[in-house]
N, C-alpha and C positions, 0 to 999 in steps of 0.2 A: 719317283712318283710322289705327288703331294698328298698329304693327309690332313683332313680338317681336325678340329679340336675333339669331336666325338670319336673319331677314329683312333686318336691317341689314347683316349680314355679306355676304349675297348681293348687296347693293347695291354692294359694292366690286368694280368690274370689274378693277381692277389687283391681281393676285395679290401683288405686292410690298408694297402698302399693307396688304392683308389680313394677311400674315405679320407685318408690323411691329406691327400692332394687337394681334395675339395675343401676341406676345413681351412687349409692354408690359403687357398684362393679366396674364399669368403672373407677371411680375416684381412687380407690385403685390400679387398674392395672397401670394407668398412673403414679401414684406416685412411684410405684415400678420400672417402666421403668426409670424414672428420677433419682432415687436414685442409681440404679445399672448400668444404661447405660450412664449417663451423669456425675454425681458427681464422680463416680469411674474411669472415663476415662479422664485423664489430657489433652489428645490431643484435646478435644472438647473445642473451645474457649468460654469463658463466656462473651466476648465483641463482638458484631456484628457490624462490620465496613461496611460502604456503600460508594461506589464511584459512582458519576454521571459524566460520561465522554462524552464530546461533541466536535465535530469538527474534529475528527480523521477519516481518510479515508483509508490510506495504513497501518498505524500502527494498530495492533490488541489490544484489551483490555488486553489480557494476557501480551503482550510486554510492554504496558504502566505500568502495575503493577510491572513488573520485573525491568523496568528502575527506577521507584520510589523506589524500594526496600522495599515496604510495606509488613509487615508480618501479617498473619492471627492471630487474637486474641490480637494484640497490639493496644492500644488506639491511635486514631489520635492525642490526646493531647501530645503524646510523640514525635511527628514529628514537625520539623521546616518547615513551608510552603514555605518560601523563598528558603530554600535548596532544597526542592522537585521541585520547579519551575526551579531552576538552573540545576537540573539533567535532566529534560525534555528538556530544551532549549539547552542543550549540545548535544542532539541527532541530527544526520545529517538531518533527515527528518523534524525536528521541526523548524518552523520559529518563532513562539511565543507561550507562554504557560502561563496560570494564574491558580492559585489554591486558592479557597476561601472556608471558612467553612460555610456551610449552617446550620448545627445543630451540636450538641456536637460530634456525631459520623457519620457525613456526610460531604463529601468534593465534591465540584463542580470543575471539571478539564476541562478547555477550551483550546483546542489545535488548532493552525493554522499550517497546514503542508505546506512545500515547494512543488511547482508544478514542476514535472519533464517535461523538454521540449525536451531533446535529450539524447541519450545513446552514450557515447564515448567508443570506443573499442581501447585500447592502452596498450602496455606493458603486454599483456596477460590477462587483466582484463576488466570488463565492469563497467562503471560508469554512473549512472543516474545523470544528472545535470539539474539545473533550468536555467532560462533566464539569470542569472548573471554568469553562468558557475560554480556555487557552487555545489560541489559534494553532492548528496543526499544519494547515496548508492554505495557500492562496491560489485560487484558480487551478488547482491540481487535485481534483476530486478522485479518490480511489475507492470510495465506498458509496456508489450511487444509490444504494438502498436506503440511505439515511433520509430522514424528513428534512425538507428545506423550510427555513423560517425567513420570510422576507419582510423587510421593514427598514425604518430609519434607525440604524444602530451605530454606535461609535466603537471604533477599534483604536486602542491605545496600547503601545508596547506589546503588541501581539496578544492582546486580551480584549474580549468583548466586554465593554464596561457599561454601567448604568443600571438603575433599578428596572428599567423597561425590559432589558434583555433577561435579567435574572427572574423577573416575575413570569414571563411567558415560558421560559424553559422549565421552570419549576412546575407550572401549571400543566404543560404538555407532558412532562415526565410522569406526573401523578396520574394524568388521564390514561397514558399508555399502560401504567401499572394496574389501574383499575380494570381496563378493558384492553388486554393485549391484542385482541383481534382487530382493533381499530388501527393500531400502529402500521400494519402492513397495507392498509387501505388508503392511508393519507400520503399524498405526494408533496404537498406544500401547505404551509400555514402563513397567512399574510396578516401583518399587524399594520393597519392603516394609521395615518397621522392623527385621525380623529378618535383613535382607540378601538375602532371596529375590527373584529377578528373574523377572518374568512378561512375556511378549510376547503381544500381542493381534494376531492376523493377520486381515485383512479380505478378502484375495484369495488364492486363488480361492474361498475360503469362510472363514467366521468360525471361528477356532480359538484356544483359549487354550493357551499354551505355557509350561510350567514349565522354566525354563532353569537353575535352581540359583542359586548365589551368585556365580558368575563368568561373564564373557563372553569366553572365550578362543577361539582359532581352531577348536579341536576342536568346541566347542559350536555355533558358527555354521555349521561345515561340516555337522554333523548336522542342523541346522535346514534348511539349504538342500536337503540330500538328501531329507529327509522331505517337505518341501513339493513337491519335484519328483516324488516317488513318488506322493503323494496325487493330484496333478494328472494324472499319466500314467495312473494306475489308476482315476481318477474315484471315489476313495473319499470317503465322507462321514465327517468326523472332527470331534469337538467339543473334545477335550482331548488334548494331546500332552505327554508327560513325557520330557524329555531329561536328567534329573538323573543317571541311571545310565549304564552303558556302552552299553546298548541303548535304543532309542527305544520307548516304550510309548504306544499311542494308544487312544482310546475313541471 
């Protein structure tokens, strides 16, 4: 009479013998999987690399690995850590980077990213820049909440240059410090070639604001008061002209 596998197991009266038999069977299966699934497959790395990355915010782990050029299965001992640091620090978003070996096959990567402060829109491109007007990204905006400054600006060696750019960013920064509530309401600032400055308000409603050729405390105070008035009175306004002594709106 034939007996299936379960019948054979049931024939073991001693539970210890049955458990031993099962352990041996599982071990054989695992060994077979390793022999034919791992050793016969050259694409499976036999060196397990581990990266511990800290400090990154805008850059993703995948991007950092791609910048470093680290290949799966290649031992970290084959890489020059100083060269890897240089690769990271050459990226526009990276301010500082350090790489240390924690274990034989474990690296600790510490990154300090540059903080974007403005978005410059010029020559058909969008540039994220930090407080020093150093370019952080080109057409790769990762902080859409930043104010956009549109105009004819020069970019040289990944830096926004010229007194024109310096003057308007200083004025805008001072304005936002005086009246922080304005910062979240402005979506774009345009500096025309004739020197005229336009503000585009997106909250509480969309309003085009003519500021004149300067951004002094008086102008910003008038803008703040006008926006507060419109919101309090629930007035619908499309255009606000602050170039004269009095505010004119339509």
